[in-house]
C-alpha positions as CSV (number, residue, x, y, z in Angstrom):
1,M,0.0,0.0,0.2
2,E,2.8,2.3,1.0
3,R,4.7,1.5,-2.3
4,N,1.3,2.5,-4.7
5,R,1.1,5.9,-2.8
6,R,5.1,6.7,-3.4
7,Q,4.9,5.4,-6.9
8,P,3.3,8.4,-8.4
9,S,5.6,10.6,-6.9
10,D,8.6,8.8,-8.2
11,V,6.8,9.0,-11.7
12,R,6.5,12.8,-11.2
13,L,10.2,13.3,-10.5
14,L,11.1,11.3,-13.3
15,L,8.9,13.2,-15.7
16,R,10.3,16.4,-14.2
17,A,13.9,15.5,-14.7
18,S,13.1,14.6,-18.2
19,A,11.2,17.8,-19.1
20,P,13.1,21.1,-20.2
21,S,13.3,24.1,-18.2
22,S,13.0,27.3,-20.0
23,A,16.8,28.0,-18.8
24,S,17.8,24.7,-20.5
25,L,15.7,25.2,-23.5
26,L,17.7,28.7,-24.2
27,G,21.1,26.9,-23.2
28,C,20.3,23.8,-25.7
29,F,19.4,26.0,-28.6
30,G,22.2,28.7,-27.9
31,L,24.8,26.1,-27.8
32,A,23.3,24.1,-30.8
33,T,23.7,27.4,-32.7
34,L,27.1,28.0,-31.7
35,I,28.3,24.5,-32.8
36,V,26.9,24.9,-36.4
37,A,28.3,28.4,-36.5
38,S,31.5,27.5,-35.1
39,H,31.8,24.2,-37.8
40,I,30.8,26.4,-40.5
41,V,33.7,29.1,-39.8
42,M,36.1,26.2,-39.2
43,L,35.2,25.0,-42.9
44,S,35.6,28.7,-44.3
45,L,39.3,28.2,-42.5
46,S,40.0,25.1,-44.1
47,Y,38.6,25.6,-47.8
48,G,41.0,28.8,-47.8
49,T,39.1,31.6,-49.8
50,V,36.1,29.7,-50.6
51,L,32.8,31.6,-48.7
52,P,29.5,30.0,-48.0
53,S,27.6,30.7,-51.3
54,I,25.1,32.7,-49.6
55,F,27.6,35.2,-48.6
56,D,28.0,37.9,-51.2
57,G,28.8,41.7,-51.7
58,D,29.5,43.8,-48.7
59,F,28.6,40.8,-46.0
60,A,31.2,38.3,-47.8
61,A,33.8,41.2,-47.4
62,N,32.9,41.6,-43.7
63,Y,33.0,38.2,-43.1
64,T,36.3,37.7,-44.6
65,N,37.9,40.7,-42.8
66,H,36.5,40.6,-39.5
67,I,36.0,36.7,-38.9
68,V,38.2,34.7,-41.2
69,Q,41.5,36.9,-41.5
70,P,41.5,37.4,-37.6
71,L,41.1,33.7,-36.9
72,E,43.6,32.8,-39.4
73,T,46.2,35.2,-37.6
74,L,45.1,33.8,-34.5
75,F,45.5,29.9,-35.3
76,N,48.9,30.8,-37.0
77,N,50.4,32.8,-33.7
78,S,52.9,30.5,-31.7
79,A,51.4,32.3,-28.6
80,Y,48.0,30.7,-29.4
81,S,49.5,27.3,-29.8
82,R,51.4,27.2,-26.4
83,A,47.9,28.6,-24.9
84,L,46.1,25.7,-26.5
85,A,48.5,23.3,-25.2
86,I,48.4,24.4,-21.8
87,V,44.5,24.2,-21.9
88,I,44.6,20.8,-23.3
89,W,46.9,19.5,-20.5
90,G,45.0,21.4,-17.9
91,C,41.8,19.8,-19.2
92,I,43.6,16.3,-19.1
93,G,44.7,17.3,-15.5
94,L,41.4,17.9,-14.5
95,A,39.7,14.7,-15.8
96,F,42.3,12.7,-13.9
97,Y,41.6,14.8,-10.5
98,T,38.1,14.1,-11.3
99,V,38.3,10.3,-11.7
100,V,40.8,10.2,-8.7
101,T,38.3,12.1,-6.4
102,T,35.1,10.2,-7.6
103,V,37.0,7.0,-7.0
104,S,38.2,8.2,-3.5
105,G,34.8,9.6,-2.8
106,L,33.2,5.9,-3.6
107,F,35.4,4.2,-1.2
108,R,34.6,6.9,1.4
109,R,30.7,6.2,0.9
110,W,31.2,2.5,1.1
111,R,33.2,2.7,4.5
112,E,30.4,4.9,5.8
113,A,27.7,2.3,4.5
114,E,29.7,-0.3,6.2
115,N,29.9,1.4,9.4
116,D,26.4,2.3,9.7
117,V,24.9,-0.5,11.5
118,V,21.4,-1.0,13.1
119,M,20.5,-3.9,15.5
120,V,16.7,-4.9,14.5
121,A,17.1,-8.0,16.8
122,E,19.3,-9.8,19.1
123,G,22.4,-11.0,17.3
124,R,21.0,-9.6,13.7
125,Y,22.6,-6.2,12.5
126,I,21.7,-4.6,9.1
127,H,23.4,-1.9,7.1
128,P,20.7,0.5,5.9
129,L,22.9,2.7,3.9
130,R,24.7,-0.2,1.9
131,R,21.9,-1.1,-0.3
132,S,21.0,2.5,-1.1
133,F,25.1,3.0,-1.9
134,V,24.9,-0.3,-4.2
135,L,21.8,0.9,-6.0
136,S,22.8,4.4,-6.7
137,L,26.2,3.0,-7.8
138,L,24.6,0.5,-10.2
139,W,22.1,3.1,-11.6
140,R,25.2,5.7,-12.2
141,V,27.0,2.7,-13.9
142,G,24.2,1.8,-16.0
143,L,23.6,5.6,-17.1
144,G,27.1,5.7,-18.2
145,V,27.4,2.5,-20.1
146,A,23.9,3.9,-21.9
147,A,25.5,7.0,-22.4
148,V,28.6,5.5,-24.3
149,A,26.4,3.2,-26.3
150,A,24.5,6.3,-27.3
151,L,27.5,8.0,-28.4
152,V,28.5,5.1,-30.7
153,V,24.9,4.6,-32.1
154,L,24.7,8.4,-32.8
155,Q,28.1,8.6,-34.7
156,P,26.3,8.5,-38.2
157,T,24.1,11.3,-37.0
158,F,26.9,13.3,-35.9
159,K,28.4,12.7,-39.3
160,R,25.1,13.7,-41.3
161,L,24.8,17.1,-39.4
162,F,28.3,18.0,-40.0
163,S,28.0,17.1,-43.7
164,V,24.9,19.2,-44.2
165,D,27.1,22.4,-42.9
166,G,29.3,21.8,-46.0
167,R,26.5,22.4,-48.3
168,L,26.6,26.4,-47.6
169,F,29.7,25.9,-49.9
170,A,28.3,24.1,-52.7
171,N,27.5,26.1,-55.9
172,T,24.1,24.2,-56.0
173,F,23.2,25.4,-52.5
174,T,19.1,26.0,-52.3
175,P,16.7,27.0,-49.8
176,H,16.1,23.3,-48.9
177,D,19.8,23.0,-47.7
178,L,19.1,26.1,-45.5
179,Y,16.1,24.6,-44.3
180,E,18.0,21.2,-43.5
181,I,20.6,23.7,-41.6
182,F,18.1,25.0,-39.5
183,L,16.7,21.4,-38.8
184,S,20.2,20.3,-37.6
185,I,20.4,23.1,-35.1
186,F,17.0,21.8,-33.7
187,V,18.5,18.2,-33.8
188,W,21.6,19.4,-31.9
189,A,19.4,21.2,-29.3
190,V,17.5,17.9,-28.6
191,M,20.7,15.6,-28.7
192,L,22.1,18.4,-26.1
193,H,18.7,18.1,-24.1
194,A,18.9,14.1,-23.8
195,A,22.5,14.8,-22.5
196,T,21.2,17.2,-20.1
197,V,18.6,14.6,-18.8
198,F,21.3,12.2,-18.6
199,L,23.2,14.5,-16.3
200,R,20.3,15.0,-14.2
201,L,19.7,11.3,-13.8
202,Y,23.3,10.7,-13.2
203,L,23.3,13.4,-10.3
204,L,19.8,12.3,-9.0
205,R,18.2,15.6,-9.6
206,T,15.4,16.9,-11.3
207,R,17.4,20.1,-12.3
208,L,21.1,20.3,-12.6
209,F,20.7,22.9,-9.7
210,G,17.4,21.7,-8.4
211,E,15.8,19.3,-5.9
212,I,17.1,16.1,-5.5
213,I,15.4,13.0,-6.3
214,E,15.4,10.9,-3.3
């Protein structure tokens, strides 16, 4: 009876964790637009003097003078290369630190669960925190495996989305290609929201900075 009363609350929390908030919608679409725009700019740099076919006249000149040329100057600067190397090694160090602190935190929580003992009868003891710890660990490991599997399955989708941006540089560019670029922004936003939901579920929260799922 008690479980039946609690079940709707669990479902409500899961639905709330899956639903987008206004801030996450804005962030996902903003980041999706940034991904597509950055990829188009990178294609401009890799193609050299080739510009997107929809750019012409003064807009093309401004795009070249104020975006392409400054970025080429920056990327060819030796100081930028050194700074980029520092950032990359910093990210590697941060990832290593995160792994170490996560593993040490798991051991600490396991010791706390083992030391939390309750006597329910003479000569009979239970560890109430141990079951909760094991379930949360299995839940997070399962989500991690599911996330890796999703990345593998979505590889063709990523290639398809990046190939759409290249159509801007084709001489046969059509309004339908522009529609597909806007559609790719929408798809990126959906995938970013899915990643946000995975992170919420991993942290056991309905929002990244919101209520905790008990």
